[in-house]
N, C-alpha and C positions, 0 to 999 in steps of 0.2 A: 270311557265309562260304559258299563253294561247295566241296563235296567232289566230286572226280572219281575214279572207280574204273575202271581199264582192265583189259581181258582180251583174250586171243586171240593173243598172240605165241607164238613158238616157232621150231623148226628146220624148214626146208623145203628141198627140192632146187630147183635152178634150173628155172624154168618152172612151178613150183608156185604154189599160192594160199594165202592166209591172210586171215582177217577179224578186224579189231580192233574192239572195242566200248569205249565210254566212257559210263558212266552217271553223271549228275549228281544231286546232292541238295543241300539247303540253300537258301540265298537266291539263287535264280536269276532273279529279276525284273531287268529292264533288260538282258537278254542281247542282244548284238549279233551275235556271230560264234562259231561252233564250228569247231575245226580240229584238224589233226594236224601236229606237227612231228617231226623226227627228228634225231638226232645220232650220227654215226659217230665212231669213235676218231680223235682228232687233228683233227677238223673242227668247224666251227661248226654250231650248231643251225640247221636250215632249215625253212621252212614247206613242207609237202608238199601239203596240200589244206585248203581252208576253205569253209564255207558260212555265209552270213549268214542272219539270221532272215527276210529278204525273199526268200531263195532263190538269191541270187547265189553262184556257185561258181567257185573258181579252183584250179588245180593248178600245181605246179612243172613245168617242161617235161619233165624226165626221167621223170615218171610218167604224163604225159598219154597217155590211151588204154589204160593198164594198171590204174590205180587208180580207184576210184569212192568218193566220199564221199556219205553219206546220213544222214538224221536221222529220229528218231521224236520228234516234239514231245510227244506224250502221255506218253512214257516218259522224256523228257529225256535221250535217248541219241543219240550220234553214232557212226557206223560208218565203217570204212575197209576196203573190199574191195580186196584186192591180188592181182592176177593176173599171170601171166608174170613172176614174180619173178626178179630177177637178183642175183648176188653183191654188186653195188654198192648194193643196197637194204638190206644189212645195217646195222643201227643200233638204237639205243634209240628207240622211238617214244613221243612224249608227246602226250596229249590236252590241248587248250587251249580254255578258254572265255573270251571277252572281253566285258565289259559295255560299254554305250554311254559310260560314263565313262572307258573305256580301261583299267580294272582287269582284270588277267589272273589266271586260275586255271589250275593245272597238275595233271595226273595224276602218278602216281608213276613212270611210264615202264614200257614193256614191251619186252623184247628180241626182235628179229626177226633171225634168222640164216638166210641163204640160202647153202647149201653142199652140195656133193655128197660 
């Protein structure tokens, strides 16, 4: 089993920044990809950003240039730096770890609200 603990969500004004963190513990061998998803009310969960263990990174178009995903392998932690936040970024953000077997593990979710 893999346990994921997220932190860093909150309320921020448009144009502001937040940094999300996700620390993993447990049986993390065979890890393939770490990422962040989000789900806004009434919408499907979408992949925001992901980084593979080989270093390949991808972002959803709507956050390209504003969000940056990074990882600390020694700490088994993945981060999402979110800049120039917009109201449409408001959602619950979920950390995701995927193993090479395809098995997924999820964090508990952290609320990000962008509002003036």
